[in-house]
N, C-alpha and C positions, 0 to 999 in steps of 0.2 A: 109613355110619352108621344106622342103626334105632332107632327109639324100641319097637321091637315088644316086645324082650326086657323091657325096665320096664314098659311096657304088660300085659304077661300075666302080673306076678311077679301076688304076693299084694298087697291093699290095705295090707298094714303095711308091707310093702318100699317100695309106690310115696311113702307118706307118708311114710317115713324118708328116700326119694332126694328128693323136693321139698324137706321143710323141711331136708338138708340142700347142697343149693344154691342156697336160696333166703339158707340164712345164708351160706352160701362169698360170696353176690355182696353183700350186704348189709353184710355185716362186710367186705369190703374195700373199699364203700366209705365205709362209718362210720369206718374207719379212717383215709381220706383226707382228709377234709373235716373243717372247723372244729371245735373240741371244745370242751365246755361250755356252747353255747346251749340250747335248748328245741330245737331239731331234733335234736342229737345227742342229747338224752336221750329223746324221742320215738324215735326211729331206736333207739338202742340196747334199749329193752324191748322193743320189739319183736325185735329183734337174740335177746335173750334168750328171748324166747318159742320163738323158730324153734330155738334149742338145747336147749331142753327137750324140744320136740317131735323133735327128733332122737336125742337121748340115752335118753330113755325108750321112744320107738316101739323102737328098737332090743333093748329089752328081752324085744321079742316074734318076735325072727328069731333060729329057733335052728337052721339050715341047719349051722353050723359048730359043734358041738356039739364042747367038751371036758371040761367037768364039769357033767355030767346033762343041762340044757339051753342051759346056759351055756357059753361060751367066752371066750378071755385079751382079747377086743374089747369084752366087758361092763364090765371092770375101766376099760377108759376112760370108758365112760360114765358110770361113778358120777366115776371124777376131774372130769369134765367138771359133771357136776351140781355137784358139791363146788366147783368153778374158780371156774363162774359164782355161786353164793351167793358166793363170796369177793370176787370180783369187785366186784358190787354192792355190799357190805357194804361194800368201800373208798372206792366213789363215795358213798352215803349216809354215811361218816365222813369224808369230802371229804380222804382220801387219795390224791388223785388219782393221783399218780407210783405208789403200786402199783396203784391200779386202771388204769391203762395198761398198765403191763406183766403185770398178770394178763391183762386182755382181748388185749392183742398175742399172748402165750404162748397161750392158750385157741386163738388162732385159729388160730393157726401148728400146734399141736400136733393139735387138733380136728380141724380140717378140712383144713390143706393135708396133712399126715403123713398123717394115718387116711383122707382120701380117696384120697390115692394109691393106699392096697391097694387099697381098690375097684375099682380097671382091671387088676389082678392077674389072670390067666389062669384061667376057670372062675365069675368073680364076674358078676353081670349087667351092670354099665357097660363090662366089657369087653365084652362081647358088644353092647351099645350102639355104644362106637366101633369095635370093630375088627369086628364082623361075628358070625354065628353060629360062624366057624372061628379068631374070637379073636386073627387076625392070627398073620401069621408071624414070627419071631424076628426079622426085620430092624426091622419094626412095635413091636414090643415092644421094643427094645433102644432107640430110637430115640426114640420116648415117654419112656422109663426118662430118657436124657440131655437132653430136653426139659423134662419135669419138675421135674429138679431145679434146670435153667437159671431155668424161670421160678418156682422155688422161693426159689432166691437170692436172684431178681429184687424181690423181694416182700419178702422181710427186709430186701436194701439201703433199697426205696422207704419201708419204715415207717419205719426205724431214721432214713433223711435226714429225713422228715418230723417226724421228735419230737425230733430233735438240739440243738434250741433249748430244750429245756424240754415236759415233757407239758403243761403250763399254757397253751400260748402259743394265741392265742384271735384271730379275724379280727376286723380294728378297722372298727368303721362309720365311714365318710367320709360 
């Protein structure tokens, strides 16, 4: 593992990667902590800013061009921005169940699944994790199996944490 491929990438790719990594870590934390308190709202606002930075910075990454300067991944960025707006709107209107499911889906689809694609051969994060050779077929296959297992575990944990209702709050003693 070496950060060299990321550190030598363009500044926009670095901003995109760092914002996505921070959003992944913070989002996971916010999903599993108590909901509805001022800490949740503060961390949630910061997470939304990180997600906006991730989505907007992607519009300036043009390595995989399909339609002029853009590729299908840019559609995900548009969907992410719309879904962020929708999730915040649900929270402001106190539709907590819709807010919860919107933000969980956004975390899963925009960070978990799209993030997994950053580890595909030929991508910078693949070189960061597997080295310049990109890892052999066994490393890639084991990564694929491990990523699906981790993703399934995260989905299960989020569902388990929210099975008693989305408005569950920590009770002060």
